[in-house]
N, C-alpha and C positions, 0 to 999 in steps of 0.2 A: 753251139755259142758261135762263131766265126760266121756261121751261114745265116746270120740274126743281124747280128749287126751288118753284114757283109749286101743284105740284101736294096740297102738303101743305097752303096754306092753304083748296082748294076742298074737301079731302074733309072737311076735320074741322073748319070753321068757325064751323055750326052746335053745336062738342059743349064746354062748359064748358070739362071740365078740359082741352084742349086746349091751347101758348101759343104763338105763333106768334115764332117763331122772326127775330132782325131781317136782315129782307133787302140789306142791304149786308153780312152779314157772314157770313155763305154766301154769297156771292157769292164773297168775296175768301176764303176755306175752302176754297171747293171748284178757288180758279185754282190750277195745278198751281208757280207760278210764286211764288206768296208760302206754301200750305204747308211747313211745311219735312216733314213724310212722306213729300214727295215725292223727299230728297234719296234716301234711302234704299227708297221702294218707287215702283210703281205700280199703278194704275189705269184703266176705262176706267165710262163713265156711259150709261144706257142708256136711253132710258123704251118704254111699251111703248102704240101706238094702236090703238083701235077706232072706223072710220068719220068719222077723223079729227080723233078728240077722244082726248088721253094720257089715260088709265086704269091707271098705272100707273109703277115707275121702280126702277131698282137698280141701285148698283154691284158690279163687281169690279175685283177689289184684289191686287194680292198683296206683302209687307209682307218683301222679304231678311232686313231686320236680324232678323224672326221667324225665319226663315226657318233664316239662317245660326246664330242661338243653337239655337236646338231639333234642329237637322242632324235640317229636318224638308222635305216640299214641298205647304206647305199654304196653297191659294187661298182670301181670305177673300168676303161681298160683305157692302153696306148700302148706309147711303138707303131701306132698302123702305120702299115706301106703296104702298099699291094699292084701287080696289071696290073690294068686297066681290064677286071671281067667281072660283074655283080653276082655270077655263081663263088669266085675266090672269098670276095668283103662277105656271103650269107654264112661262109660254110670258120669262115674266121669268127663274125661275129658271133656267130652261135657257139665253139666252144668256149670264146670266154665266159656267154652267158652263164654254158651250164655249169662251167666251174663255178661261177657267184651262187647262183642256185644255187646249189649245194651244199653250199654255208648262210642259205637264209638270207641273202637279198633281197630285195624285194624292188632294187631300182638299177643300172647301167647306163652310167654315165662317161663323159672322154668326148677325146682322146685323151691326158692326161697321159705325160712321161718323168714320174710316175705320183708327182702332186700338180696343182694347179703352177705354182713356186718353177715351174720345168718348165719345157714345151709343151704345151695349149691348147686345144684347138683344130678344126681343118681351116686351113687356110681359103680363104670364099672371095677374099679379094686386094687384090697391089702384086696378083703372080709374077708380075715382073721385074718386081722391087726386092733385090736380096735381103735375105731376114740376117735378122741381125741377134746379137748373143741372147741363148735361152729362147729363142722364135725357131720354130720350125716351118721346110716350105715345101709344097704338098702342088701338083700340077689340078686344074678343072676340074679333071674325072671325079675327083677323094668324093668332094661336092659329093656333082651328080647323083654318083655312085650309094654313098652314105642316105640320100633321099630317095631312090627308089630303093634300098634296103628296108624302108619304114619309122626311120630314125629320125625322130622330131628333134627341134631345135630346141635346145634350153636358155643356152642365153650369146652372145655374140661377145667379144671384146674390141676393143678396138687401138692401134697403132695409131700414135699424134704424130706426125711429123715437126720439128722447131727448127729454127735455124735461129742459132741463137748468140748472133751476133745482130740484126736488127731491134735493136732495139724500140727506133721508133712505128717500131707497129707492136708494144703492147698499150697495154688501156695507162695512160698513165696514174691510173686509182692503184695500180701495182707497187709503184716507187712509192709514193703515198706512203703507204701500208710499211712498207717494207721501212721508208728511214724510222719510223718511231716503235719498232721492235725494241728498241736498246732503250732507248728515250721512255717512254712511254708506258713499257710494260717489263720495262727492266727483265728482260731474257735479249741472251749474247749468243749466236753461231756462229760455231768454229769449225776447225777441220776438223776432220778423226784419223791421224798417225796412223802408221805400221807396225809399230810396238804397244799401242793400245788396242788395235783392233779388232782382238776377242773381246778387251771390257767392253769397250762401243757396242759388239753385240746386243751387250746385255743389255743395253738404252734402248737402240734399236729395237728387241724385241718386247719393249712395257713400247714401247712406239704402238709396236707392229699390233701387240696380243690388246692393246684398245681402238686404233685407230681403222684398222680394219676390221674388227670383231663383228660388224654386223653385214660382212658382205656376202653376198652367195657361195665361195667357197669359202672360207676362213676357217683356218689352221692355225690355233698357236706355236710359232716354234719352243720345243723345247730344245734344255740347255745338250745333251747330241746335238741336236740340228745342228747349233748356233756355233757347235767347236768343228763341224764339218765341214761349216758355211761357210768358216773364219781361211780355215785350208781351203779352199776353191778362190775366195778373193782375192789372196796370196798373189795367182797368176795375171789376175787383170786389176787390182788394185793400184787407183793414185789417187791421193790424197785430200787435191785440185779435187778432183766428183764426191771425195765424200764428206757428207758434216752434219751435225751434229747441232741441235739449239738445246740451252741450259739455263732454265729460273736462274742470275747472280746470285740471288741472297743465302738457297741452299743447295745449289746442285742441281736441281729434279730438271731431269730428259721431261724433255717437252716434244718433240719433233727433231725430224731425222731426215736427210736423202740420201740414197746410195747409187752411183751412178757410175755404170762402169765403159771405158773407152771398150769400142766393136774388138775380139778378139777372134770374130767371124774373120773377118778387113785380115789373118794371123793367118787365119785352119784356113783359107782361100787359098792362101800363097803356098803350101805346105800338102795337099792333095792327102791329108789321113795319114801321113805317117811323119816320121820323126826323121828319120833319113830317108835321102842321105843329105836332103837339104833343110827337110823342116828346121831341123834344131837353128838353124844359119837364120830365119825366117823368124822364128820363134823370138829369138834376144833381139835381133831389133826393129822387135814392134814397135818399142817408140814411134820409130818412126814412119811405122807403115799404118797407125788407125787414126782413123780422123774422122769418126765420127762418135756415138758416145749414144747410150742405151740409159733411161734415166728405167731405174726396174722400181725403187721403192720413194715416195714424197710423203709425209703424213707428217699430222701433229695431229697431237693428243687432242678430244672431242671436247676438253675444258681449256685451249689453247687456243682452240681455229679463230678467236674474234679480237686474237692477235696481230696479226696482218706476220704471223710467220714464214708460214706458204710464202706469203711475197719477198718476205728477204731471203727465204733458199731458192725462189724461181732467180730471183738479186744477183748471189753470189753462183748461180748457172752464167749469168752471160758474161761476170768477170774467169771466172774460169776460161770459158769460149775464147778471152782477153792473150790468159798467158795462156795457153797449151793450145797442140794443132789441132783439137777437135772445135769445128767450129756448127757442129748443126746435131739433132742426133731425131730418137726416136723414146716421147717420153709409153710409157705399159706396160703391160695392156689396163687397158680402162675398162672394167665392167659399163655396157651398155646404159647397165640403170645408173652407174654413178653419175646423175647429174650434178653437184657441185664439181667433183670434179675434170668433166668433159669441158666445162660453162668457162672451170681457172684455162682449159688450154686453150680454151676459143679468144680467152681477156688476149693468153700469151702470143695468141695470132695463127694457133700450131692447126695443122690441117692433118682429116685422118686422112692415111695413107694404106693400111692394112686395116680386114678384118680374120678372125678367125671366130668358127662356132662349134660351139659345148654342142653336143648330144645323148639324147638319153631314151632309154626307151624302161621302159615300167615291167617289174619282175614277176607281179605277181598273179 
């Protein structure tokens, strides 16, 4: 496990764009007893060696919750890291494929660490830009090797850059819709507070399990997923950037937005360690983080005509005026999600990163 976690530190240490993760966090995330993924999934970890030296890594995993929802027999791979060597990639994919075939999988998809709500895809555009929280970074040869290995494109994921101080770049209709949400539809948006975070995540899950249900990658959040997610969010939570929309008449949750100050800016200074000075940077994270990632912004389908999304956008601009963060990235958003991509265009956004998810038939 030490070599599994340490490989990207050796591969990318001299690349300024790569952000080293906190090694302790990686140990906990990969621990089968600590990660809620393993309540509904299984995985195996592989290392590739050449002449006694680690040259690549990969995981193979089966998300039983995904297969149950989609009535499929998909297997996944993730945590892909390797030297620039097609032979190594073929060996890694072959090991993952064999493990998945043995368990009856008919397709291999990835990368995803372990799910698409964590780091996913191979970076194919935006190599010069630092990744934000829960975004992978890869050098260009990853895409080239994947395609040389015969992996087919499954879908692309977009990251949109938004400068959330330039209200003049936003189409006026957004503000018009936002101003009518409460007066015409009786819906109020309030901040999520730290003390009510876990309870409000139940409302978030209602929205997610409804609004994202038709997405290509959808897996519903379970109670254990939410328990673990609440603990993870404590490290990056900021009430200015977490919002929930409710109908005033009965408290029904209709929409939500979870946006995170970018802890990667802090991790870049910590160099993967708490000691000797990593802890100091972490304690001062509020002064370091100047950007955000909009991770989730959605509205239940039956309320999407009410302008709730516009109100959530509007409150992001208000938050930028109150907090040090003045810009960020929205996504990832599936290339097939036309309404959200059009919404980002209306907000004055620009696609700055693209990630590709690959697939291979195993039947």
